[in-house]
C-alpha positions as a printed Julia matrix, in Angstrom:
160×3 Matrix{Float64}:
 16.94  49.29  59.61
 19.85  47.82  57.62
 17.73  44.78  56.75
 14.98  47.02  55.37
 17.51  49.02  53.36
 18.98  45.8   51.94
 15.53  44.48  51.02
 14.69  47.79  49.34
 17.94  47.7   47.36
 17.36  44.09  46.28
 13.8   44.93  45.22
 15.08  47.95  43.28
 17.73  45.83  41.55
 15.18  43.17  40.6
 12.76  45.82  39.32
 15.53  47.49  37.33
 16.64  44.17  35.83
 13.05  43.34  34.93
 12.42  46.72  33.29
 15.72  46.8   31.4
 15.36  43.17  30.37
 11.82  43.76  29.12
 12.86  46.86  27.18
 15.79  45.01  25.62
 13.95  41.85  24.63
 11.05  43.85  23.17
 13.43  45.99  21.1
 15.43  42.94  19.98
 12.3   41.05  18.99
 10.81  44.02  17.15
 14.06  44.58  15.26
 14.25  40.86  14.41
 10.67  40.74  13.12
 11.11  43.92  11.05
 14.41  42.67   9.63
 13.48  39.04   8.91
  9.72  38.63   9.24
 10.39  35.5   11.31
  8.9   34.39  14.63
 10.33  36.58  17.42
 10.62  33.54  19.73
 13.7   32.65  17.68
 15.5   35.41  19.61
 14.85  33.47  22.82
 16.04  30.24  21.18
 19.22  32.12  20.21
 19.74  33.18  23.83
 19.2   29.59  25.0
 21.69  28.38  22.39
 24.44  30.05  24.42
 24.07  27.17  26.87
 22.44  24.42  24.8
 23.94  25.0   21.36
 22.04  23.63  18.37
 19.6   21.8   20.68
 18.0   25.19  21.43
 16.52  25.36  17.93
 14.35  22.28  18.48
 10.6   22.99  18.48
  8.77  23.49  21.73
  8.41  26.06  24.47
 11.18  24.9   26.83
 14.07  26.61  25.03
 12.33  29.97  24.57
 11.41  29.92  28.26
 14.98  29.11  29.25
 16.21  31.82  26.88
 13.9   34.31  28.58
 15.13  33.22  32.0
 18.77  33.59  30.9
 18.02  36.98  29.36
 16.42  38.4   32.51
 19.14  36.89  34.68
 21.82  38.64  32.64
 19.91  41.95  32.67
 19.54  41.7   36.45
 23.25  40.94  36.89
 24.12  44.07  34.89
 21.62  46.06  37.0
 23.14  44.72  40.23
 26.65  45.56  39.05
 25.66  49.15  38.27
 23.88  49.47  41.63
 27.16  48.35  43.24
 29.49  50.71  41.35
 27.2   53.77  41.3
 27.92  55.0   44.84
 31.63  54.18  44.45
 32.18  56.16  41.23
 30.89  59.67  41.88
 31.27  60.75  38.24
 28.41  58.39  37.25
 25.87  60.77  38.81
 27.21  63.87  37.02
 25.41  63.18  33.74
 22.98  60.28  33.72
 22.55  60.26  29.92
 26.3   60.06  29.3
 26.6   57.43  32.03
 23.75  55.43  30.42
 25.39  55.57  27.0
 28.75  54.56  28.48
 27.2   51.74  30.51
 25.31  50.5   27.44
 28.6   50.43  25.54
 30.22  48.58  28.45
 27.4   45.99  28.5
 27.62  45.54  24.73
 31.4   45.03  24.92
 31.16  42.55  27.79
 28.45  40.57  26.03
 30.15  40.53  22.6
 33.79  40.22  23.63
 33.48  37.97  26.7
 30.07  36.32  27.26
 29.14  35.33  23.7
 32.64  34.07  22.77
 32.69  31.92  25.92
 29.2   30.55  25.18
 28.22  27.87  22.69
 27.35  30.68  20.24
 31.0   31.67  20.24
 31.17  34.46  17.69
 31.24  38.23  17.57
 28.6   39.83  15.29
 30.16  39.82  11.81
 27.76  42.28  10.18
 28.83  45.84  11.16
 25.33  47.27  10.62
 23.7   44.63  12.85
 26.44  45.12  15.46
 25.75  48.87  15.46
 21.99  48.3   15.74
 22.49  45.89  18.65
 24.74  48.48  20.33
 22.04  51.15  19.97
 19.4   48.76  21.34
 21.55  47.93  24.37
 22.3   51.6   25.05
 18.63  52.58  24.84
 17.09  49.49  26.46
 19.75  48.47  29.01
 22.22  51.29  29.66
 19.8   54.19  30.0
 17.08  52.43  32.05
 19.62  50.95  34.45
 21.41  54.26  35.03
 18.2   56.27  35.36
 16.54  53.82  37.78
 19.74  53.45  39.81
 20.13  57.23  40.03
 16.5   57.59  41.14
 16.95  54.88  43.76
 20.0   56.54  45.31
 18.52  60.04  45.15
 15.25  58.88  46.73
 17.04  56.92  49.45
 19.82  59.48  50.12
 22.44  56.76  50.24
 25.04  58.56  48.14
């Protein structure tokens, strides 16, 4: 029984990370194309540059694929973290929309104040408008889907 419950939770976390990651990368790519008119794969090269630096801008498919892998890994880690804290912090289930906005803000802060500065990218977004747009994208595409899917998982499985 516990093994089945653990497998269900892992599957739910992976599904949530996949959905949130897909929402986020689609929004980021759409925003990038509308803003610059450039190839949206550059977003994936940018993600890969966190590990590989300037080498990530070389032509080819390897860096965009690695960027996509890194992106979905990070989204899944944030999903797993929320799945872990959700049953521990009862206030998260009081208002899912507020929780999603707050979690999106948390994700944005962690990424921009910890992850990116420690990566080979190393800088906080300097353009306030672009920083605000990226915050909105993360709230809508990461924070809200993760909180909603986590809430549904716990409600449907009566584990709260």
